[in-house]
HTML snippet that shows the backbone in 3Dmol.js (N, CA, C, O; Angstrom):
<script src="https://3Dmol.org/build/3Dmol-min.js"></script>
<div id="view" style="width:600px;height:400px;position:relative"></div>
<script>
const pdb = `
ATOM      1  N   MET A   1      70.149-228.033-109.003  1.00  0.00           N
ATOM      2  CA  MET A   1      69.884-227.251-108.064  1.00  0.00           C
ATOM      3  C   MET A   1      70.035-228.242-106.569  1.00  0.00           C
ATOM      4  O   MET A   1      69.452-229.324-106.499  1.00  0.00           O
ATOM      5  N   GLN A   2      70.795-227.766-105.544  1.00  0.00           N
ATOM      6  CA  GLN A   2      70.872-228.918-104.679  1.00  0.00           C
ATOM      7  C   GLN A   2      70.603-228.300-103.944  1.00  0.00           C
ATOM      8  O   GLN A   2      70.721-227.076-103.995  1.00  0.00           O
ATOM      9  N   VAL A   3      69.954-229.217-102.605  1.00  0.00           N
ATOM     10  CA  VAL A   3      69.787-228.883-101.070  1.00  0.00           C
ATOM     11  C   VAL A   3      70.747-229.204-100.119  1.00  0.00           C
ATOM     12  O   VAL A   3      71.789-229.831-100.310  1.00  0.00           O
ATOM     13  N   THR A   4      70.238-228.632 -98.862  1.00  0.00           N
ATOM     14  CA  THR A   4      71.167-229.495 -97.722  1.00  0.00           C
ATOM     15  C   THR A   4      70.042-229.531 -96.557  1.00  0.00           C
ATOM     16  O   THR A   4      69.616-228.593 -95.884  1.00  0.00           O
ATOM     17  N   ALA A   5      69.689-230.920 -96.527  1.00  0.00           N
ATOM     18  CA  ALA A   5      68.529-231.039 -94.922  1.00  0.00           C
ATOM     19  C   ALA A   5      69.245-232.001 -94.016  1.00  0.00           C
ATOM     20  O   ALA A   5      70.420-232.368 -94.029  1.00  0.00           O
ATOM     21  N   SER A   6      68.156-232.346 -93.158  1.00  0.00           N
ATOM     22  CA  SER A   6      68.469-233.285 -92.052  1.00  0.00           C
ATOM     23  C   SER A   6      67.068-233.584 -91.884  1.00  0.00           C
ATOM     24  O   SER A   6      66.060-232.966 -92.226  1.00  0.00           O
ATOM     25  N   HIS A   7      67.275-234.921 -91.141  1.00  0.00           N
ATOM     26  CA  HIS A   7      65.727-236.005 -91.493  1.00  0.00           C
ATOM     27  C   HIS A   7      66.051-236.569 -90.362  1.00  0.00           C
ATOM     28  O   HIS A   7      67.207-236.903 -90.098  1.00  0.00           O
ATOM     29  N   ILE A   8      64.883-236.758 -89.446  1.00  0.00           N
ATOM     30  CA  ILE A   8      64.997-237.677 -88.545  1.00  0.00           C
ATOM     31  C   ILE A   8      63.657-239.291 -89.278  1.00  0.00           C
ATOM     32  O   ILE A   8      62.501-239.141 -89.673  1.00  0.00           O
ATOM     33  N   LEU A   9      64.100-240.014 -89.230  1.00  0.00           N
ATOM     34  CA  LEU A   9      62.932-240.941 -89.133  1.00  0.00           C
ATOM     35  C   LEU A   9      62.683-242.339 -88.422  1.00  0.00           C
ATOM     36  O   LEU A   9      63.739-242.950 -88.254  1.00  0.00           O
ATOM     37  N   VAL A  10      62.178-242.634 -88.216  1.00  0.00           N
ATOM     38  CA  VAL A  10      61.218-243.405 -86.973  1.00  0.00           C
ATOM     39  C   VAL A  10      60.171-243.894 -88.192  1.00  0.00           C
ATOM     40  O   VAL A  10      59.783-243.301 -89.199  1.00  0.00           O
ATOM     41  N   PRO A  11      59.881-245.238 -87.663  1.00  0.00           N
ATOM     42  CA  PRO A  11      58.656-246.099 -88.362  1.00  0.00           C
ATOM     43  C   PRO A  11      57.619-246.167 -88.001  1.00  0.00           C
ATOM     44  O   PRO A  11      56.938-247.157 -88.270  1.00  0.00           O
ATOM     45  N   ASP A  12      56.986-244.807 -87.030  1.00  0.00           N
ATOM     46  CA  ASP A  12      55.315-244.545 -87.377  1.00  0.00           C
ATOM     47  C   ASP A  12      55.376-243.559 -87.128  1.00  0.00           C
ATOM     48  O   ASP A  12      56.209-242.776 -86.671  1.00  0.00           O
ATOM     49  N   LEU A  13      53.445-243.567 -87.764  1.00  0.00           N
ATOM     50  CA  LEU A  13      53.251-241.734 -87.522  1.00  0.00           C
ATOM     51  C   LEU A  13      53.368-241.527 -86.255  1.00  0.00           C
ATOM     52  O   LEU A  13      54.270-240.712 -86.061  1.00  0.00           O
ATOM     53  N   ALA A  14      52.750-241.975 -85.043  1.00  0.00           N
ATOM     54  CA  ALA A  14      52.499-241.528 -83.567  1.00  0.00           C
ATOM     55  C   ALA A  14      54.002-240.736 -83.623  1.00  0.00           C
ATOM     56  O   ALA A  14      54.077-239.509 -83.562  1.00  0.00           O
ATOM     57  N   THR A  15      55.167-241.606 -83.747  1.00  0.00           N
ATOM     58  CA  THR A  15      56.464-241.223 -83.020  1.00  0.00           C
ATOM     59  C   THR A  15      56.546-240.268 -83.735  1.00  0.00           C
ATOM     60  O   THR A  15      56.867-239.257 -83.111  1.00  0.00           O
ATOM     61  N   ALA A  16      56.342-240.071 -85.187  1.00  0.00           N
ATOM     62  CA  ALA A  16      56.766-239.043 -85.513  1.00  0.00           C
ATOM     63  C   ALA A  16      55.832-237.400 -85.401  1.00  0.00           C
ATOM     64  O   ALA A  16      56.333-236.288 -85.565  1.00  0.00           O
ATOM     65  N   SER A  17      54.815-237.620 -85.175  1.00  0.00           N
ATOM     66  CA  SER A  17      53.969-236.992 -84.764  1.00  0.00           C
ATOM     67  C   SER A  17      54.308-236.105 -83.583  1.00  0.00           C
ATOM     68  O   SER A  17      54.169-234.882 -83.557  1.00  0.00           O
ATOM     69  N   PHE A  18      54.926-237.139 -82.276  1.00  0.00           N
ATOM     70  CA  PHE A  18      54.817-236.917 -80.751  1.00  0.00           C
ATOM     71  C   PHE A  18      56.642-235.696 -81.524  1.00  0.00           C
ATOM     72  O   PHE A  18      56.812-234.542 -81.133  1.00  0.00           O
ATOM     73  N   LEU A  19      57.475-236.282 -82.386  1.00  0.00           N
ATOM     74  CA  LEU A  19      58.489-235.280 -82.928  1.00  0.00           C
ATOM     75  C   LEU A  19      58.764-234.050 -83.556  1.00  0.00           C
ATOM     76  O   LEU A  19      59.720-233.281 -83.446  1.00  0.00           O
ATOM     77  N   LYS A  20      57.893-234.019 -84.134  1.00  0.00           N
ATOM     78  CA  LYS A  20      57.533-232.323 -84.533  1.00  0.00           C
ATOM     79  C   LYS A  20      56.344-231.793 -83.357  1.00  0.00           C
ATOM     80  O   LYS A  20      56.014-230.658 -83.015  1.00  0.00           O
ATOM     81  N   GLU A  21      56.228-232.129 -83.248  1.00  0.00           N
ATOM     82  CA  GLU A  21      55.783-231.127 -81.434  1.00  0.00           C
ATOM     83  C   GLU A  21      56.740-231.221 -80.604  1.00  0.00           C
ATOM     84  O   GLU A  21      56.669-230.525 -79.591  1.00  0.00           O
ATOM     85  N   GLN A  22      57.590-231.871 -80.746  1.00  0.00           N
ATOM     86  CA  GLN A  22      58.189-231.676 -79.530  1.00  0.00           C
ATOM     87  C   GLN A  22      59.010-230.496 -80.191  1.00  0.00           C
ATOM     88  O   GLN A  22      59.103-229.547 -79.413  1.00  0.00           O
ATOM     89  N   VAL A  23      59.764-230.245 -81.669  1.00  0.00           N
ATOM     90  CA  VAL A  23      60.978-229.944 -82.512  1.00  0.00           C
ATOM     91  C   VAL A  23      59.743-228.712 -82.434  1.00  0.00           C
ATOM     92  O   VAL A  23      60.256-227.760 -81.846  1.00  0.00           O
ATOM     93  N   ASP A  24      58.275-228.379 -82.820  1.00  0.00           N
ATOM     94  CA  ASP A  24      57.825-226.791 -82.727  1.00  0.00           C
ATOM     95  C   ASP A  24      57.970-226.107 -81.730  1.00  0.00           C
ATOM     96  O   ASP A  24      58.296-224.922 -81.793  1.00  0.00           O
ATOM     97  N   GLY A  25      57.690-226.919 -80.319  1.00  0.00           N
ATOM     98  CA  GLY A  25      58.086-226.285 -79.083  1.00  0.00           C
ATOM     99  C   GLY A  25      59.476-226.246 -78.518  1.00  0.00           C
ATOM    100  O   GLY A  25      59.551-225.936 -77.329  1.00  0.00           O
ATOM    101  N   GLY A  26      60.488-226.482 -79.102  1.00  0.00           N
ATOM    102  CA  GLY A  26      61.293-225.708 -79.133  1.00  0.00           C
ATOM    103  C   GLY A  26      62.756-226.938 -78.604  1.00  0.00           C
ATOM    104  O   GLY A  26      63.695-226.562 -77.904  1.00  0.00           O
ATOM    105  N   GLN A  27      62.640-228.028 -79.012  1.00  0.00           N
ATOM    106  CA  GLN A  27      63.714-229.421 -78.359  1.00  0.00           C
ATOM    107  C   GLN A  27      64.879-228.995 -79.814  1.00  0.00           C
ATOM    108  O   GLN A  27      64.859-228.109 -80.669  1.00  0.00           O
ATOM    109  N   ASP A  28      65.467-229.722 -79.621  1.00  0.00           N
ATOM    110  CA  ASP A  28      66.297-229.133 -80.640  1.00  0.00           C
ATOM    111  C   ASP A  28      66.179-230.768 -81.822  1.00  0.00           C
ATOM    112  O   ASP A  28      65.805-231.886 -81.468  1.00  0.00           O
ATOM    113  N   PHE A  29      66.474-230.490 -82.716  1.00  0.00           N
ATOM    114  CA  PHE A  29      66.425-231.280 -83.870  1.00  0.00           C
ATOM    115  C   PHE A  29      67.675-231.987 -83.758  1.00  0.00           C
ATOM    116  O   PHE A  29      67.499-233.097 -83.255  1.00  0.00           O
ATOM    117  N   ALA A  30      68.799-231.755 -84.030  1.00  0.00           N
ATOM    118  CA  ALA A  30      70.040-232.681 -84.076  1.00  0.00           C
ATOM    119  C   ALA A  30      69.289-233.966 -82.592  1.00  0.00           C
ATOM    120  O   ALA A  30      68.624-234.988 -82.760  1.00  0.00           O
ATOM    121  N   GLU A  31      69.737-233.367 -81.361  1.00  0.00           N
ATOM    122  CA  GLU A  31      69.446-233.827 -80.337  1.00  0.00           C
ATOM    123  C   GLU A  31      68.456-234.954 -80.423  1.00  0.00           C
ATOM    124  O   GLU A  31      68.643-236.063 -79.922  1.00  0.00           O
ATOM    125  N   LEU A  32      67.101-234.488 -81.278  1.00  0.00           N
ATOM    126  CA  LEU A  32      66.234-235.624 -81.221  1.00  0.00           C
ATOM    127  C   LEU A  32      66.669-236.369 -82.243  1.00  0.00           C
ATOM    128  O   LEU A  32      66.716-237.569 -81.974  1.00  0.00           O
ATOM    129  N   ALA A  33      67.007-236.069 -83.336  1.00  0.00           N
ATOM    130  CA  ALA A  33      67.753-237.195 -83.866  1.00  0.00           C
ATOM    131  C   ALA A  33      68.664-238.235 -83.890  1.00  0.00           C
ATOM    132  O   ALA A  33      68.827-239.231 -84.595  1.00  0.00           O
ATOM    133  N   LYS A  34      69.312-237.656 -82.766  1.00  0.00           N
ATOM    134  CA  LYS A  34      70.749-238.473 -82.415  1.00  0.00           C
ATOM    135  C   LYS A  34      69.691-239.862 -81.682  1.00  0.00           C
ATOM    136  O   LYS A  34      69.834-241.074 -81.844  1.00  0.00           O
ATOM    137  N   GLN A  35      68.457-238.982 -80.713  1.00  0.00           N
ATOM    138  CA  GLN A  35      67.526-240.050 -79.495  1.00  0.00           C
ATOM    139  C   GLN A  35      66.950-241.264 -80.279  1.00  0.00           C
ATOM    140  O   GLN A  35      66.766-242.403 -79.848  1.00  0.00           O
ATOM    141  N   HIS A  36      66.601-240.566 -82.056  1.00  0.00           N
ATOM    142  CA  HIS A  36      65.372-241.411 -82.407  1.00  0.00           C
ATOM    143  C   HIS A  36      65.515-242.036 -83.263  1.00  0.00           C
ATOM    144  O   HIS A  36      65.153-243.197 -83.074  1.00  0.00           O
ATOM    145  N   SER A  37      66.027-241.754 -84.518  1.00  0.00           N
ATOM    146  CA  SER A  37      66.483-241.509 -85.954  1.00  0.00           C
ATOM    147  C   SER A  37      66.518-243.196 -86.002  1.00  0.00           C
ATOM    148  O   SER A  37      66.668-243.757 -84.916  1.00  0.00           O
ATOM    149  N   LYS A  38      66.400-243.939 -87.080  1.00  0.00           N
ATOM    150  CA  LYS A  38      66.839-245.077 -87.516  1.00  0.00           C
ATOM    151  C   LYS A  38      67.465-244.966 -88.375  1.00  0.00           C
ATOM    152  O   LYS A  38      67.966-246.027 -88.747  1.00  0.00           O
ATOM    153  N   CYS A  39      67.697-244.165 -88.903  1.00  0.00           N
ATOM    154  CA  CYS A  39      68.420-243.952 -89.964  1.00  0.00           C
ATOM    155  C   CYS A  39      70.268-243.816 -89.618  1.00  0.00           C
ATOM    156  O   CYS A  39      70.481-242.978 -88.741  1.00  0.00           O
ATOM    157  N   PRO A  40      71.270-244.347 -90.048  1.00  0.00           N
ATOM    158  CA  PRO A  40      72.651-244.049 -89.327  1.00  0.00           C
ATOM    159  C   PRO A  40      73.249-242.579 -89.751  1.00  0.00           C
ATOM    160  O   PRO A  40      74.434-242.294 -89.576  1.00  0.00           O
ATOM    161  N   SER A  41      72.415-241.794 -90.255  1.00  0.00           N
ATOM    162  CA  SER A  41      72.564-240.425 -90.538  1.00  0.00           C
ATOM    163  C   SER A  41      71.980-239.321 -89.051  1.00  0.00           C
ATOM    164  O   SER A  41      71.781-238.119 -88.876  1.00  0.00           O
ATOM    165  N   GLY A  42      71.883-240.596 -88.220  1.00  0.00           N
ATOM    166  CA  GLY A  42      71.131-239.545 -87.099  1.00  0.00           C
ATOM    167  C   GLY A  42      72.085-239.982 -85.934  1.00  0.00           C
ATOM    168  O   GLY A  42      71.428-240.533 -85.051  1.00  0.00           O
ATOM    169  N   GLN A  43      73.235-239.923 -85.690  1.00  0.00           N
ATOM    170  CA  GLN A  43      74.108-239.884 -85.394  1.00  0.00           C
ATOM    171  C   GLN A  43      74.757-238.771 -85.556  1.00  0.00           C
ATOM    172  O   GLN A  43      75.245-238.065 -84.673  1.00  0.00           O
ATOM    173  N   ASN A  44      74.767-238.579 -86.894  1.00  0.00           N
ATOM    174  CA  ASN A  44      75.552-237.215 -87.180  1.00  0.00           C
ATOM    175  C   ASN A  44      74.120-235.503 -86.991  1.00  0.00           C
ATOM    176  O   ASN A  44      74.265-234.399 -87.517  1.00  0.00           O
ATOM    177  N   GLY A  45      72.917-235.970 -86.076  1.00  0.00           N
ATOM    178  CA  GLY A  45      72.019-235.233 -85.870  1.00  0.00           C
ATOM    179  C   GLY A  45      70.975-235.190 -86.802  1.00  0.00           C
ATOM    180  O   GLY A  45      69.957-234.549 -86.546  1.00  0.00           O
ATOM    181  N   GLY A  46      71.105-235.768 -87.798  1.00  0.00           N
ATOM    182  CA  GLY A  46      70.040-236.058 -88.406  1.00  0.00           C
ATOM    183  C   GLY A  46      70.737-235.377 -90.148  1.00  0.00           C
ATOM    184  O   GLY A  46      70.078-235.495 -91.181  1.00  0.00           O
ATOM    185  N   ASN A  47      72.016-234.762 -90.107  1.00  0.00           N
ATOM    186  CA  ASN A  47      72.511-234.444 -91.881  1.00  0.00           C
ATOM    187  C   ASN A  47      72.326-235.129 -92.689  1.00  0.00           C
ATOM    188  O   ASN A  47      72.041-236.205 -92.162  1.00  0.00           O
ATOM    189  N   LEU A  48      72.291-235.249 -94.102  1.00  0.00           N
ATOM    190  CA  LEU A  48      72.231-235.780 -94.901  1.00  0.00           C
ATOM    191  C   LEU A  48      72.929-235.247 -95.710  1.00  0.00           C
ATOM    192  O   LEU A  48      73.290-235.975 -96.635  1.00  0.00           O
ATOM    193  N   GLY A  49      73.403-233.819 -95.721  1.00  0.00           N
ATOM    194  CA  GLY A  49      74.434-232.962 -96.198  1.00  0.00           C
ATOM    195  C   GLY A  49      73.885-232.983 -97.886  1.00  0.00           C
ATOM    196  O   GLY A  49      73.179-233.943 -98.196  1.00  0.00           O
ATOM    197  N   PRO A  50      74.013-232.564 -98.319  1.00  0.00           N
ATOM    198  CA  PRO A  50      74.145-231.492-100.146  1.00  0.00           C
ATOM    199  C   PRO A  50      73.532-232.812-101.092  1.00  0.00           C
ATOM    200  O   PRO A  50      74.193-233.819-101.344  1.00  0.00           O
ATOM    201  N   PHE A  51      72.273-232.592-101.500  1.00  0.00           N
ATOM    202  CA  PHE A  51      71.681-233.434-102.339  1.00  0.00           C
ATOM    203  C   PHE A  51      71.084-232.991-103.721  1.00  0.00           C
ATOM    204  O   PHE A  51      70.661-231.839-103.623  1.00  0.00           O
ATOM    205  N   GLY A  52      70.930-233.444-104.802  1.00  0.00           N
ATOM    206  CA  GLY A  52      70.310-233.016-106.002  1.00  0.00           C
ATOM    207  C   GLY A  52      68.987-233.514-106.117  1.00  0.00           C
ATOM    208  O   GLY A  52      68.628-234.050-105.069  1.00  0.00           O
ATOM    209  N   ARG A  53      68.271-233.526-106.873  1.00  0.00           N
ATOM    210  CA  ARG A  53      67.003-234.092-107.725  1.00  0.00           C
ATOM    211  C   ARG A  53      67.286-235.190-108.258  1.00  0.00           C
ATOM    212  O   ARG A  53      68.152-235.399-109.108  1.00  0.00           O
ATOM    213  N   GLY A  54      66.417-236.082-107.676  1.00  0.00           N
ATOM    214  CA  GLY A  54      66.470-237.638-108.385  1.00  0.00           C
ATOM    215  C   GLY A  54      67.349-239.124-107.379  1.00  0.00           C
ATOM    216  O   GLY A  54      67.446-240.335-107.578  1.00  0.00           O
ATOM    217  N   MET A  55      68.009-237.849-105.919  1.00  0.00           N
ATOM    218  CA  MET A  55      68.640-238.747-105.150  1.00  0.00           C
ATOM    219  C   MET A  55      68.186-239.371-104.100  1.00  0.00           C
ATOM    220  O   MET A  55      68.746-240.251-103.447  1.00  0.00           O
ATOM    221  N   MET A  56      67.008-238.829-103.928  1.00  0.00           N
ATOM    222  CA  MET A  56      66.466-239.333-103.142  1.00  0.00           C
ATOM    223  C   MET A  56      64.902-239.856-103.148  1.00  0.00           C
ATOM    224  O   MET A  56      64.358-238.828-103.552  1.00  0.00           O
ATOM    225  N   VAL A  57      63.872-240.779-102.960  1.00  0.00           N
ATOM    226  CA  VAL A  57      62.861-241.237-102.811  1.00  0.00           C
ATOM    227  C   VAL A  57      61.924-240.154-102.890  1.00  0.00           C
ATOM    228  O   VAL A  57      62.014-239.209-102.107  1.00  0.00           O
ATOM    229  N   PRO A  58      60.659-240.235-104.135  1.00  0.00           N
ATOM    230  CA  PRO A  58      60.355-239.033-104.558  1.00  0.00           C
ATOM    231  C   PRO A  58      59.300-238.736-103.360  1.00  0.00           C
ATOM    232  O   PRO A  58      59.430-237.513-103.415  1.00  0.00           O
ATOM    233  N   ALA A  59      58.452-238.904-102.426  1.00  0.00           N
ATOM    234  CA  ALA A  59      57.964-238.608-101.899  1.00  0.00           C
ATOM    235  C   ALA A  59      58.877-237.728-100.689  1.00  0.00           C
ATOM    236  O   ALA A  59      58.296-236.817-100.098  1.00  0.00           O
ATOM    237  N   PHE A  60      59.998-237.972-100.428  1.00  0.00           N
ATOM    238  CA  PHE A  60      60.890-236.948 -99.561  1.00  0.00           C
ATOM    239  C   PHE A  60      61.525-236.290-100.332  1.00  0.00           C
ATOM    240  O   PHE A  60      61.979-235.260 -99.836  1.00  0.00           O
ATOM    241  N   GLU A  61      61.891-236.570-102.020  1.00  0.00           N
ATOM    242  CA  GLU A  61      62.798-235.319-102.632  1.00  0.00           C
ATOM    243  C   GLU A  61      61.064-234.380-102.795  1.00  0.00           C
ATOM    244  O   GLU A  61      61.246-233.260-102.320  1.00  0.00           O
ATOM    245  N   GLN A  62      60.024-234.481-103.143  1.00  0.00           N
ATOM    246  CA  GLN A  62      59.126-233.744-102.492  1.00  0.00           C
ATOM    247  C   GLN A  62      59.376-232.531-101.663  1.00  0.00           C
ATOM    248  O   GLN A  62      59.651-231.341-101.816  1.00  0.00           O
ATOM    249  N   ALA A  63      59.186-233.253-100.868  1.00  0.00           N
ATOM    250  CA  ALA A  63      58.944-232.823 -98.893  1.00  0.00           C
ATOM    251  C   ALA A  63      59.936-231.510 -99.352  1.00  0.00           C
ATOM    252  O   ALA A  63      59.527-230.429 -99.774  1.00  0.00           O
ATOM    253  N   VAL A  64      61.658-232.002 -99.105  1.00  0.00           N
ATOM    254  CA  VAL A  64      62.472-230.990 -98.715  1.00  0.00           C
ATOM    255  C   VAL A  64      62.770-229.811-100.101  1.00  0.00           C
ATOM    256  O   VAL A  64      63.468-228.799-100.038  1.00  0.00           O
ATOM    257  N   PHE A  65      62.125-230.242-101.108  1.00  0.00           N
ATOM    258  CA  PHE A  65      62.331-229.230-102.503  1.00  0.00           C
ATOM    259  C   PHE A  65      61.130-228.161-101.905  1.00  0.00           C
ATOM    260  O   PHE A  65      61.293-226.965-102.147  1.00  0.00           O
ATOM    261  N   ASP A  66      60.310-228.453-101.374  1.00  0.00           N
ATOM    262  CA  ASP A  66      58.673-227.740-101.590  1.00  0.00           C
ATOM    263  C   ASP A  66      59.078-227.053 -99.956  1.00  0.00           C
ATOM    264  O   ASP A  66      58.310-226.163 -99.593  1.00  0.00           O
ATOM    265  N   LEU A  67      60.253-227.429 -98.956  1.00  0.00           N
ATOM    266  CA  LEU A  67      60.486-226.012 -97.842  1.00  0.00           C
ATOM    267  C   LEU A  67      61.160-225.417 -98.149  1.00  0.00           C
ATOM    268  O   LEU A  67      62.086-225.710 -98.905  1.00  0.00           O
ATOM    269  N   PRO A  68      60.888-224.179 -97.579  1.00  0.00           N
ATOM    270  CA  PRO A  68      61.834-222.888 -97.416  1.00  0.00           C
ATOM    271  C   PRO A  68      63.432-223.278 -96.715  1.00  0.00           C
ATOM    272  O   PRO A  68      63.389-224.276 -95.996  1.00  0.00           O
ATOM    273  N   VAL A  69      64.099-222.959 -96.775  1.00  0.00           N
ATOM    274  CA  VAL A  69      65.379-222.806 -95.970  1.00  0.00           C
ATOM    275  C   VAL A  69      64.745-222.946 -94.448  1.00  0.00           C
ATOM    276  O   VAL A  69      63.728-222.322 -94.143  1.00  0.00           O
ATOM    277  N   GLY A  70      65.365-223.735 -93.604  1.00  0.00           N
ATOM    278  CA  GLY A  70      64.779-223.605 -92.053  1.00  0.00           C
ATOM    279  C   GLY A  70      63.457-223.992 -91.927  1.00  0.00           C
ATOM    280  O   GLY A  70      62.874-223.549 -90.937  1.00  0.00           O
ATOM    281  N   GLY A  71      62.535-225.059 -93.051  1.00  0.00           N
ATOM    282  CA  GLY A  71      61.569-225.378 -92.834  1.00  0.00           C
ATOM    283  C   GLY A  71      61.465-226.623 -92.212  1.00  0.00           C
ATOM    284  O   GLY A  71      62.305-227.489 -92.454  1.00  0.00           O
ATOM    285  N   LEU A  72      60.440-226.846 -91.356  1.00  0.00           N
ATOM    286  CA  LEU A  72      60.115-228.132 -91.200  1.00  0.00           C
ATOM    287  C   LEU A  72      59.293-229.135 -91.715  1.00  0.00           C
ATOM    288  O   LEU A  72      58.195-228.605 -91.885  1.00  0.00           O
ATOM    289  N   SER A  73      59.238-230.557 -92.124  1.00  0.00           N
ATOM    290  CA  SER A  73      57.867-231.075 -92.700  1.00  0.00           C
ATOM    291  C   SER A  73      57.490-231.439 -91.774  1.00  0.00           C
ATOM    292  O   SER A  73      58.112-231.590 -90.722  1.00  0.00           O
ATOM    293  N   GLY A  74      56.107-231.705 -92.057  1.00  0.00           N
ATOM    294  CA  GLY A  74      55.208-232.916 -91.333  1.00  0.00           C
ATOM    295  C   GLY A  74      55.936-234.276 -91.323  1.00  0.00           C
ATOM    296  O   GLY A  74      56.986-234.569 -91.893  1.00  0.00           O
ATOM    297  N   PRO A  75      55.012-235.165 -90.420  1.00  0.00           N
ATOM    298  CA  PRO A  75      55.672-236.127 -91.250  1.00  0.00           C
ATOM    299  C   PRO A  75      55.572-236.683 -92.718  1.00  0.00           C
ATOM    300  O   PRO A  75      54.430-236.485 -93.133  1.00  0.00           O
ATOM    301  N   VAL A  76      56.147-237.136 -93.391  1.00  0.00           N
ATOM    302  CA  VAL A  76      56.668-237.824 -95.138  1.00  0.00           C
ATOM    303  C   VAL A  76      56.622-239.407 -94.206  1.00  0.00           C
ATOM    304  O   VAL A  76      56.947-240.080 -93.228  1.00  0.00           O
ATOM    305  N   GLN A  77      55.926-239.261 -95.470  1.00  0.00           N
ATOM    306  CA  GLN A  77      56.370-241.341 -95.469  1.00  0.00           C
ATOM    307  C   GLN A  77      56.766-241.650 -97.004  1.00  0.00           C
ATOM    308  O   GLN A  77      56.523-241.343 -98.171  1.00  0.00           O
ATOM    309  N   THR A  78      57.668-242.599 -96.048  1.00  0.00           N
ATOM    310  CA  THR A  78      58.115-243.162 -97.745  1.00  0.00           C
ATOM    311  C   THR A  78      57.940-244.906 -97.445  1.00  0.00           C
ATOM    312  O   THR A  78      57.172-245.481 -96.674  1.00  0.00           O
ATOM    313  N   GLN A  79      58.839-245.388 -98.257  1.00  0.00           N
ATOM    314  CA  GLN A  79      58.789-246.832 -98.080  1.00  0.00           C
ATOM    315  C   GLN A  79      60.131-247.416 -96.827  1.00  0.00           C
ATOM    316  O   GLN A  79      60.521-248.572 -96.658  1.00  0.00           O
ATOM    317  N   PHE A  80      60.579-246.170 -96.125  1.00  0.00           N
ATOM    318  CA  PHE A  80      61.449-246.662 -94.686  1.00  0.00           C
ATOM    319  C   PHE A  80      60.945-246.252 -93.895  1.00  0.00           C
ATOM    320  O   PHE A  80      61.650-246.599 -92.947  1.00  0.00           O
ATOM    321  N   GLY A  81      59.835-245.482 -93.347  1.00  0.00           N
ATOM    322  CA  GLY A  81      59.481-245.301 -92.341  1.00  0.00           C
ATOM    323  C   GLY A  81      58.554-243.566 -92.439  1.00  0.00           C
ATOM    324  O   GLY A  81      57.940-243.084 -93.391  1.00  0.00           O
ATOM    325  N   TYR A  82      58.732-243.155 -91.426  1.00  0.00           N
ATOM    326  CA  TYR A  82      57.849-241.336 -91.134  1.00  0.00           C
ATOM    327  C   TYR A  82      59.453-240.599 -90.949  1.00  0.00           C
ATOM    328  O   TYR A  82      60.401-240.749 -90.179  1.00  0.00           O
ATOM    329  N   HIS A  83      59.213-239.948 -91.837  1.00  0.00           N
ATOM    330  CA  HIS A  83      60.447-239.210 -91.677  1.00  0.00           C
ATOM    331  C   HIS A  83      59.555-237.077 -91.743  1.00  0.00           C
ATOM    332  O   HIS A  83      58.816-236.508 -92.545  1.00  0.00           O
ATOM    333  N   LEU A  84      60.176-236.692 -90.529  1.00  0.00           N
ATOM    334  CA  LEU A  84      60.258-235.296 -90.354  1.00  0.00           C
ATOM    335  C   LEU A  84      61.831-234.740 -91.184  1.00  0.00           C
ATOM    336  O   LEU A  84      62.828-235.462 -91.175  1.00  0.00           O
ATOM    337  N   ILE A  85      61.810-233.469 -91.809  1.00  0.00           N
ATOM    338  CA  ILE A  85      62.483-232.926 -92.728  1.00  0.00           C
ATOM    339  C   ILE A  85      62.714-231.679 -92.244  1.00  0.00           C
ATOM    340  O   ILE A  85      61.761-231.053 -91.780  1.00  0.00           O
ATOM    341  N   LYS A  86      64.099-231.067 -92.270  1.00  0.00           N
ATOM    342  CA  LYS A  86      64.375-230.191 -91.700  1.00  0.00           C
ATOM    343  C   LYS A  86      65.433-229.459 -93.420  1.00  0.00           C
ATOM    344  O   LYS A  86      66.432-230.004 -93.890  1.00  0.00           O
ATOM    345  N   ARG A  87      64.927-228.492 -93.830  1.00  0.00           N
ATOM    346  CA  ARG A  87      65.537-228.452 -95.180  1.00  0.00           C
ATOM    347  C   ARG A  87      67.130-226.636 -94.419  1.00  0.00           C
ATOM    348  O   ARG A  87      67.012-225.477 -94.023  1.00  0.00           O
ATOM    349  N   THR A  88      67.759-227.173 -94.557  1.00  0.00           N
ATOM    350  CA  THR A  88      69.153-226.138 -93.840  1.00  0.00           C
ATOM    351  C   THR A  88      69.931-225.491 -94.596  1.00  0.00           C
ATOM    352  O   THR A  88      70.803-224.703 -94.229  1.00  0.00           O
ATOM    353  N   ALA A  89      69.599-225.852 -95.908  1.00  0.00           N
ATOM    354  CA  ALA A  89      70.483-224.827 -97.263  1.00  0.00           C
ATOM    355  C   ALA A  89      69.484-225.095 -98.359  1.00  0.00           C
ATOM    356  O   ALA A  89      69.650-224.610 -99.478  1.00  0.00           O
TER     357      ALA A  89
END
`;
const viewer = $3Dmol.createViewer("view");
viewer.addModel(pdb, "pdb");
viewer.setStyle({}, {cartoon: {color: "spectrum"}});
viewer.zoomTo();
viewer.render();
</script>
C-alpha cells in the first residue's frame, strides 16, 4: 500500500503548533510549507509524492498511515524536527 503526503518540517514544537493553528484556520498548507519548511520539499508545497511502508522514519510513517485522506496530523517529532503531515492520497 502506498500513500501520498505533504509535510512542513520545522525545528521546534512551538512553530509546528503555530503553523497547525494557521492551517486549521484556513491558511493554505502548501504556501505555509513554501514559507516555513526546512525540508527541500517545502519548495514544492511540502509534497513528498507517493511512498510505501518502510520508506520513512517510524514516527512519521505511523502518523501518515493513521491519517485519513485529507487529514492533517498534529506535530510529529522525529530526529529531523517537528512535522505537520497532510495525507493527500
